[in-house]
Backbone as XML, in Angstrom:
<?xml version="1.0"?>
<chain id="A" units="angstrom">
  <residue number="1" name="MET">
    <atom name="N" x="-10.826" y="-14.635" z="-27.437"/>
    <atom name="CA" x="-9.104" y="-13.847" z="-27.838"/>
    <atom name="C" x="-7.939" y="-14.411" z="-28.211"/>
  </residue>
  <residue number="2" name="SER">
    <atom name="N" x="-7.668" y="-13.412" z="-28.645"/>
    <atom name="CA" x="-7.210" y="-14.164" z="-30.249"/>
    <atom name="C" x="-5.862" y="-15.568" z="-29.591"/>
  </residue>
  <residue number="3" name="GLU">
    <atom name="N" x="-5.066" y="-15.612" z="-30.559"/>
    <atom name="CA" x="-3.462" y="-15.828" z="-30.049"/>
    <atom name="C" x="-2.802" y="-14.867" z="-29.930"/>
  </residue>
  <residue number="4" name="GLU">
    <atom name="N" x="-2.824" y="-13.585" z="-30.606"/>
    <atom name="CA" x="-1.792" y="-12.624" z="-30.681"/>
    <atom name="C" x="-1.581" y="-12.276" z="-29.254"/>
  </residue>
  <residue number="5" name="GLN">
    <atom name="N" x="-3.752" y="-12.214" z="-28.470"/>
    <atom name="CA" x="-3.112" y="-11.055" z="-27.309"/>
    <atom name="C" x="-3.118" y="-11.974" z="-26.403"/>
  </residue>
  <residue number="6" name="LYS">
    <atom name="N" x="-3.190" y="-13.279" z="-26.243"/>
    <atom name="CA" x="-2.313" y="-13.935" z="-25.405"/>
    <atom name="C" x="-0.969" y="-14.183" z="-25.608"/>
  </residue>
  <residue number="7" name="LYS">
    <atom name="N" x="-0.355" y="-14.145" z="-26.527"/>
    <atom name="CA" x="0.834" y="-14.266" z="-25.906"/>
    <atom name="C" x="1.654" y="-12.647" z="-25.930"/>
  </residue>
  <residue number="8" name="ALA">
    <atom name="N" x="1.085" y="-11.931" z="-25.710"/>
    <atom name="CA" x="1.481" y="-9.952" z="-25.955"/>
    <atom name="C" x="1.406" y="-10.279" z="-24.268"/>
  </residue>
  <residue number="9" name="GLY">
    <atom name="N" x="0.502" y="-10.856" z="-22.958"/>
    <atom name="CA" x="1.072" y="-10.656" z="-21.931"/>
    <atom name="C" x="0.523" y="-9.592" z="-20.862"/>
  </residue>
  <residue number="10" name="PRO">
    <atom name="N" x="1.005" y="-9.344" z="-19.747"/>
    <atom name="CA" x="0.112" y="-8.093" z="-19.631"/>
    <atom name="C" x="1.237" y="-7.054" z="-19.966"/>
  </residue>
  <residue number="11" name="GLY">
    <atom name="N" x="0.738" y="-4.933" z="-19.609"/>
    <atom name="CA" x="1.769" y="-4.573" z="-19.987"/>
    <atom name="C" x="1.068" y="-3.552" z="-20.648"/>
  </residue>
  <residue number="12" name="ARG">
    <atom name="N" x="1.399" y="-2.468" z="-21.605"/>
    <atom name="CA" x="1.128" y="-1.864" z="-22.477"/>
    <atom name="C" x="1.916" y="-2.448" z="-23.365"/>
  </residue>
  <residue number="13" name="PRO">
    <atom name="N" x="1.191" y="-2.621" z="-25.329"/>
    <atom name="CA" x="1.485" y="-3.163" z="-25.917"/>
    <atom name="C" x="2.549" y="-3.184" z="-26.431"/>
  </residue>
  <residue number="14" name="ALA">
    <atom name="N" x="3.482" y="-3.245" z="-27.100"/>
    <atom name="CA" x="5.419" y="-3.169" z="-27.991"/>
    <atom name="C" x="5.271" y="-2.291" z="-29.335"/>
  </residue>
  <residue number="15" name="THR">
    <atom name="N" x="5.767" y="-1.040" z="-28.859"/>
    <atom name="CA" x="5.402" y="-0.176" z="-29.920"/>
    <atom name="C" x="6.739" y="-0.369" z="-31.468"/>
  </residue>
  <residue number="16" name="GLY">
    <atom name="N" x="7.747" y="-1.096" z="-30.549"/>
    <atom name="CA" x="8.879" y="-0.678" z="-31.496"/>
    <atom name="C" x="9.868" y="0.001" z="-31.406"/>
  </residue>
  <residue number="17" name="GLN">
    <atom name="N" x="9.678" y="0.781" z="-30.695"/>
    <atom name="CA" x="10.227" y="2.066" z="-30.267"/>
    <atom name="C" x="10.964" y="2.398" z="-29.589"/>
  </residue>
  <residue number="18" name="ALA">
    <atom name="N" x="11.160" y="1.352" z="-28.409"/>
    <atom name="CA" x="11.880" y="1.267" z="-26.879"/>
    <atom name="C" x="13.160" y="1.911" z="-27.528"/>
  </residue>
  <residue number="19" name="MET">
    <atom name="N" x="13.682" y="2.439" z="-26.881"/>
    <atom name="CA" x="14.940" y="2.837" z="-26.638"/>
    <atom name="C" x="15.707" y="2.355" z="-25.809"/>
  </residue>
  <residue number="20" name="SER">
    <atom name="N" x="17.223" y="1.866" z="-25.950"/>
    <atom name="CA" x="18.218" y="1.320" z="-24.780"/>
    <atom name="C" x="18.406" y="1.971" z="-23.297"/>
  </residue>
  <residue number="21" name="SER">
    <atom name="N" x="19.182" y="1.185" z="-22.237"/>
    <atom name="CA" x="19.113" y="2.965" z="-21.400"/>
    <atom name="C" x="20.210" y="3.490" z="-21.940"/>
  </residue>
  <residue number="22" name="THR">
    <atom name="N" x="21.613" y="3.169" z="-22.702"/>
    <atom name="CA" x="22.145" y="4.123" z="-22.987"/>
    <atom name="C" x="21.383" y="5.251" z="-24.388"/>
  </residue>
  <residue number="23" name="GLU">
    <atom name="N" x="20.473" y="4.406" z="-24.970"/>
    <atom name="CA" x="20.309" y="5.983" z="-25.982"/>
    <atom name="C" x="19.067" y="6.604" z="-24.748"/>
  </residue>
  <residue number="24" name="ARG">
    <atom name="N" x="18.659" y="6.249" z="-23.768"/>
    <atom name="CA" x="17.583" y="7.289" z="-22.557"/>
    <atom name="C" x="18.757" y="8.366" z="-22.560"/>
  </residue>
  <residue number="25" name="SER">
    <atom name="N" x="19.774" y="7.984" z="-22.279"/>
    <atom name="CA" x="20.857" y="8.661" z="-21.324"/>
    <atom name="C" x="21.222" y="9.490" z="-22.209"/>
  </residue>
  <residue number="26" name="ALA">
    <atom name="N" x="21.423" y="9.245" z="-23.606"/>
    <atom name="CA" x="22.035" y="9.519" z="-24.424"/>
    <atom name="C" x="21.146" y="10.675" z="-25.194"/>
  </residue>
  <residue number="27" name="LYS">
    <atom name="N" x="19.868" y="10.683" z="-24.876"/>
    <atom name="CA" x="18.628" y="11.589" z="-25.155"/>
    <atom name="C" x="18.360" y="12.834" z="-23.979"/>
  </residue>
  <residue number="28" name="ARG">
    <atom name="N" x="18.519" y="12.412" z="-23.060"/>
    <atom name="CA" x="18.821" y="13.176" z="-21.270"/>
    <atom name="C" x="19.419" y="14.383" z="-21.976"/>
  </residue>
  <residue number="29" name="ASP">
    <atom name="N" x="20.923" y="13.686" z="-22.192"/>
    <atom name="CA" x="22.272" y="14.511" z="-21.861"/>
    <atom name="C" x="21.919" y="15.888" z="-23.706"/>
  </residue>
  <residue number="30" name="LYS">
    <atom name="N" x="21.499" y="15.600" z="-24.589"/>
    <atom name="CA" x="21.555" y="16.094" z="-25.234"/>
    <atom name="C" x="20.259" y="16.836" z="-25.126"/>
  </residue>
  <residue number="31" name="ASP">
    <atom name="N" x="19.035" y="16.493" z="-24.922"/>
    <atom name="CA" x="17.769" y="17.610" z="-24.190"/>
    <atom name="C" x="18.416" y="18.296" z="-23.103"/>
  </residue>
  <residue number="32" name="LEU">
    <atom name="N" x="19.099" y="18.321" z="-22.638"/>
    <atom name="CA" x="19.827" y="18.955" z="-21.621"/>
    <atom name="C" x="20.659" y="20.178" z="-22.092"/>
  </residue>
  <residue number="33" name="ILE">
    <atom name="N" x="21.727" y="19.589" z="-22.356"/>
    <atom name="CA" x="23.002" y="20.153" z="-22.968"/>
    <atom name="C" x="22.122" y="21.005" z="-23.635"/>
  </residue>
  <residue number="34" name="ASP">
    <atom name="N" x="20.953" y="20.887" z="-24.915"/>
    <atom name="CA" x="19.810" y="21.787" z="-25.643"/>
    <atom name="C" x="19.332" y="23.304" z="-25.308"/>
  </residue>
  <residue number="35" name="ALA">
    <atom name="N" x="18.914" y="22.323" z="-23.656"/>
    <atom name="CA" x="18.364" y="23.261" z="-23.205"/>
    <atom name="C" x="19.432" y="24.766" z="-22.512"/>
  </residue>
  <residue number="36" name="GLY">
    <atom name="N" x="20.591" y="24.764" z="-22.487"/>
    <atom name="CA" x="21.269" y="25.330" z="-21.642"/>
    <atom name="C" x="21.905" y="24.712" z="-20.691"/>
  </residue>
  <residue number="37" name="GLY">
    <atom name="N" x="21.900" y="23.635" z="-20.359"/>
    <atom name="CA" x="22.296" y="22.624" z="-19.243"/>
    <atom name="C" x="23.658" y="22.111" z="-19.273"/>
  </residue>
  <residue number="38" name="ARG">
    <atom name="N" x="24.526" y="21.310" z="-18.580"/>
    <atom name="CA" x="25.716" y="20.489" z="-18.642"/>
    <atom name="C" x="25.852" y="19.574" z="-18.582"/>
  </residue>
  <residue number="39" name="VAL">
    <atom name="N" x="26.391" y="18.481" z="-18.509"/>
    <atom name="CA" x="27.025" y="17.623" z="-17.919"/>
    <atom name="C" x="28.141" y="17.015" z="-17.379"/>
  </residue>
  <residue number="40" name="LEU">
    <atom name="N" x="28.490" y="17.191" z="-15.575"/>
    <atom name="CA" x="29.659" y="17.003" z="-15.243"/>
    <atom name="C" x="29.780" y="15.406" z="-14.756"/>
  </residue>
  <residue number="41" name="ARG">
    <atom name="N" x="30.899" y="15.525" z="-15.777"/>
    <atom name="CA" x="31.047" y="13.783" z="-15.392"/>
    <atom name="C" x="32.510" y="13.957" z="-14.421"/>
  </residue>
  <residue number="42" name="ASN">
    <atom name="N" x="32.644" y="12.060" z="-13.607"/>
    <atom name="CA" x="34.318" y="12.307" z="-12.946"/>
    <atom name="C" x="34.264" y="13.435" z="-12.512"/>
  </residue>
  <residue number="43" name="VAL">
    <atom name="N" x="33.339" y="13.987" z="-11.790"/>
    <atom name="CA" x="33.957" y="15.581" z="-10.535"/>
    <atom name="C" x="34.759" y="14.663" z="-9.286"/>
  </residue>
  <residue number="44" name="ARG">
    <atom name="N" x="34.944" y="15.256" z="-9.025"/>
    <atom name="CA" x="36.165" y="14.487" z="-7.730"/>
    <atom name="C" x="36.201" y="15.464" z="-6.299"/>
  </residue>
  <residue number="45" name="LEU">
    <atom name="N" x="35.555" y="15.352" z="-5.384"/>
    <atom name="CA" x="35.464" y="16.017" z="-4.146"/>
    <atom name="C" x="36.868" y="15.673" z="-3.941"/>
  </residue>
  <residue number="46" name="SER">
    <atom name="N" x="37.364" y="17.160" z="-2.993"/>
    <atom name="CA" x="38.748" y="16.991" z="-1.568"/>
    <atom name="C" x="37.180" y="16.543" z="-0.825"/>
  </residue>
  <residue number="47" name="PRO">
    <atom name="N" x="38.432" y="15.813" z="0.367"/>
    <atom name="CA" x="37.350" y="15.473" z="1.835"/>
    <atom name="C" x="36.398" y="16.258" z="2.404"/>
  </residue>
  <residue number="48" name="GLU">
    <atom name="N" x="37.295" y="17.915" z="2.565"/>
    <atom name="CA" x="36.418" y="18.894" z="3.009"/>
    <atom name="C" x="34.672" y="19.344" z="2.235"/>
  </residue>
  <residue number="49" name="ALA">
    <atom name="N" x="35.268" y="19.056" z="0.568"/>
    <atom name="CA" x="33.740" y="19.485" z="-0.558"/>
    <atom name="C" x="32.947" y="18.341" z="-0.120"/>
  </residue>
  <residue number="50" name="ALA">
    <atom name="N" x="33.533" y="17.121" z="0.510"/>
    <atom name="CA" x="32.022" y="15.211" z="0.338"/>
    <atom name="C" x="31.796" y="15.809" z="1.610"/>
  </residue>
  <residue number="51" name="LYS">
    <atom name="N" x="32.107" y="16.452" z="2.314"/>
    <atom name="CA" x="31.527" y="16.600" z="3.982"/>
    <atom name="C" x="30.878" y="17.969" z="3.445"/>
  </residue>
  <residue number="52" name="ALA">
    <atom name="N" x="31.063" y="18.573" z="3.153"/>
    <atom name="CA" x="29.959" y="19.523" z="2.685"/>
    <atom name="C" x="29.231" y="19.448" z="2.311"/>
  </residue>
  <residue number="53" name="LEU">
    <atom name="N" x="28.907" y="18.571" z="1.154"/>
    <atom name="CA" x="27.873" y="18.221" z="0.102"/>
    <atom name="C" x="27.564" y="16.689" z="0.835"/>
  </residue>
  <residue number="54" name="GLU">
    <atom name="N" x="27.641" y="16.229" z="1.659"/>
    <atom name="CA" x="26.827" y="15.015" z="2.624"/>
    <atom name="C" x="25.895" y="16.593" z="3.393"/>
  </residue>
  <residue number="55" name="ALA">
    <atom name="N" x="26.030" y="17.459" z="3.967"/>
    <atom name="CA" x="25.403" y="18.616" z="4.645"/>
    <atom name="C" x="25.044" y="18.714" z="4.356"/>
  </residue>
  <residue number="56" name="LEU">
    <atom name="N" x="24.619" y="19.343" z="3.183"/>
    <atom name="CA" x="23.764" y="19.728" z="2.237"/>
    <atom name="C" x="22.741" y="18.925" z="1.975"/>
  </residue>
  <residue number="57" name="ALA">
    <atom name="N" x="22.901" y="17.916" z="1.411"/>
    <atom name="CA" x="22.434" y="16.841" z="0.779"/>
    <atom name="C" x="21.274" y="16.387" z="1.874"/>
  </residue>
  <residue number="58" name="ALA">
    <atom name="N" x="22.011" y="16.405" z="2.789"/>
    <atom name="CA" x="20.918" y="16.051" z="4.608"/>
    <atom name="C" x="19.646" y="16.854" z="4.437"/>
  </residue>
  <residue number="59" name="GLN">
    <atom name="N" x="19.692" y="17.910" z="3.761"/>
    <atom name="CA" x="18.035" y="19.017" z="3.953"/>
    <atom name="C" x="18.239" y="18.526" z="2.483"/>
  </residue>
  <residue number="60" name="HIS">
    <atom name="N" x="18.617" y="17.783" z="1.265"/>
    <atom name="CA" x="17.370" y="17.826" z="-0.065"/>
    <atom name="C" x="17.255" y="16.551" z="-0.678"/>
  </residue>
  <residue number="61" name="PRO">
    <atom name="N" x="16.608" y="16.922" z="-1.169"/>
    <atom name="CA" x="15.833" y="14.682" z="-1.741"/>
    <atom name="C" x="16.729" y="14.317" z="-1.924"/>
  </residue>
  <residue number="62" name="SER">
    <atom name="N" x="17.899" y="14.694" z="-2.710"/>
    <atom name="CA" x="19.231" y="14.356" z="-3.387"/>
    <atom name="C" x="20.225" y="15.139" z="-3.419"/>
  </residue>
  <residue number="63" name="GLU">
    <atom name="N" x="21.597" y="14.362" z="-3.228"/>
    <atom name="CA" x="22.855" y="15.379" z="-3.580"/>
    <atom name="C" x="22.655" y="16.022" z="-4.816"/>
  </residue>
  <residue number="64" name="ARG">
    <atom name="N" x="22.007" y="16.060" z="-5.992"/>
    <atom name="CA" x="22.086" y="16.604" z="-7.516"/>
    <atom name="C" x="21.383" y="17.680" z="-6.945"/>
  </residue>
  <residue number="65" name="SER">
    <atom name="N" x="20.143" y="17.367" z="-5.983"/>
    <atom name="CA" x="19.236" y="19.262" z="-6.416"/>
    <atom name="C" x="20.225" y="19.849" z="-4.855"/>
  </residue>
  <residue number="66" name="ALA">
    <atom name="N" x="20.863" y="19.095" z="-3.969"/>
    <atom name="CA" x="21.528" y="19.959" z="-2.852"/>
    <atom name="C" x="22.798" y="20.454" z="-3.981"/>
  </residue>
  <residue number="67" name="ILE">
    <atom name="N" x="23.465" y="20.487" z="-4.900"/>
    <atom name="CA" x="24.515" y="21.474" z="-5.944"/>
    <atom name="C" x="23.862" y="21.952" z="-6.142"/>
  </residue>
  <residue number="68" name="GLU">
    <atom name="N" x="22.881" y="21.235" z="-7.006"/>
    <atom name="CA" x="22.129" y="22.562" z="-7.959"/>
    <atom name="C" x="21.874" y="23.809" z="-6.927"/>
  </residue>
  <residue number="69" name="THR">
    <atom name="N" x="20.826" y="22.919" z="-5.811"/>
    <atom name="CA" x="20.340" y="24.638" z="-5.426"/>
    <atom name="C" x="22.024" y="25.286" z="-4.615"/>
  </residue>
  <residue number="70" name="ALA">
    <atom name="N" x="23.428" y="24.874" z="-4.531"/>
    <atom name="CA" x="23.982" y="25.487" z="-3.668"/>
    <atom name="C" x="24.778" y="26.795" z="-4.634"/>
  </residue>
  <residue number="71" name="LEU">
    <atom name="N" x="24.800" y="26.189" z="-6.048"/>
    <atom name="CA" x="25.360" y="26.291" z="-7.182"/>
    <atom name="C" x="23.906" y="27.404" z="-7.272"/>
  </residue>
  <residue number="72" name="VAL">
    <atom name="N" x="22.984" y="27.590" z="-7.477"/>
    <atom name="CA" x="22.421" y="28.582" z="-7.709"/>
    <atom name="C" x="22.106" y="29.697" z="-6.933"/>
  </residue>
  <residue number="73" name="GLU">
    <atom name="N" x="21.781" y="29.595" z="-5.642"/>
    <atom name="CA" x="22.007" y="30.423" z="-4.375"/>
    <atom name="C" x="23.416" y="30.806" z="-4.578"/>
  </residue>
  <residue number="74" name="TRP">
    <atom name="N" x="24.211" y="30.813" z="-4.337"/>
    <atom name="CA" x="25.553" y="31.346" z="-4.552"/>
    <atom name="C" x="26.049" y="32.082" z="-5.246"/>
  </residue>
  <residue number="75" name="HIS">
    <atom name="N" x="24.879" y="31.864" z="-6.908"/>
    <atom name="CA" x="25.431" y="33.115" z="-8.464"/>
    <atom name="C" x="24.137" y="33.782" z="-7.552"/>
  </residue>
  <residue number="76" name="LYS">
    <atom name="N" x="23.186" y="34.220" z="-6.989"/>
    <atom name="CA" x="22.779" y="34.652" z="-6.739"/>
    <atom name="C" x="23.309" y="35.829" z="-5.687"/>
  </residue>
  <residue number="77" name="ILE">
    <atom name="N" x="24.150" y="34.766" z="-4.523"/>
    <atom name="CA" x="24.642" y="36.109" z="-3.749"/>
    <atom name="C" x="26.067" y="36.567" z="-4.154"/>
  </residue>
  <residue number="78" name="ASN">
    <atom name="N" x="26.874" y="35.841" z="-4.930"/>
    <atom name="CA" x="27.896" y="36.492" z="-5.088"/>
    <atom name="C" x="27.782" y="36.999" z="-6.240"/>
  </residue>
  <residue number="79" name="VAL">
    <atom name="N" x="27.178" y="36.296" z="-7.272"/>
    <atom name="CA" x="27.226" y="37.066" z="-8.791"/>
    <atom name="C" x="26.752" y="37.947" z="-9.256"/>
  </residue>
  <residue number="80" name="VAL">
    <atom name="N" x="25.475" y="38.127" z="-9.196"/>
    <atom name="CA" x="24.657" y="38.711" z="-9.611"/>
    <atom name="C" x="24.327" y="40.280" z="-8.791"/>
  </residue>
  <residue number="81" name="PRO">
    <atom name="N" x="24.733" y="40.403" z="-8.102"/>
    <atom name="CA" x="24.855" y="41.515" z="-7.113"/>
    <atom name="C" x="25.557" y="41.883" z="-7.843"/>
  </residue>
  <residue number="82" name="HIS">
    <atom name="N" x="27.274" y="41.775" z="-8.368"/>
    <atom name="CA" x="28.639" y="42.487" z="-8.896"/>
    <atom name="C" x="28.137" y="42.668" z="-10.492"/>
  </residue>
  <residue number="83" name="ASP">
    <atom name="N" x="26.957" y="42.194" z="-11.002"/>
    <atom name="CA" x="27.135" y="42.409" z="-12.569"/>
    <atom name="C" x="26.065" y="42.791" z="-13.330"/>
  </residue>
  <residue number="84" name="LYS">
    <atom name="N" x="27.361" y="44.045" z="-13.640"/>
    <atom name="CA" x="26.009" y="45.463" z="-14.435"/>
    <atom name="C" x="26.107" y="46.155" z="-15.363"/>
  </residue>
</chain>
């Protein structure tokens, strides 16, 4: 085994292309926005909305999934039938 292989340790070899968590987050945000999505930050919920989210989230794998599902289903029920 060469000296270089001993220093590398377990795992994949370094490529020199690693991104910081900030860079990864910015890339995810950019990709989402480029695909037509949005990033909502600092959303404040009333106590009533927080309770509703808690109830919805119990039926979903995450709060984000619950929010996305609720928005999409509400849109299907209330907006699409009236959009002529």
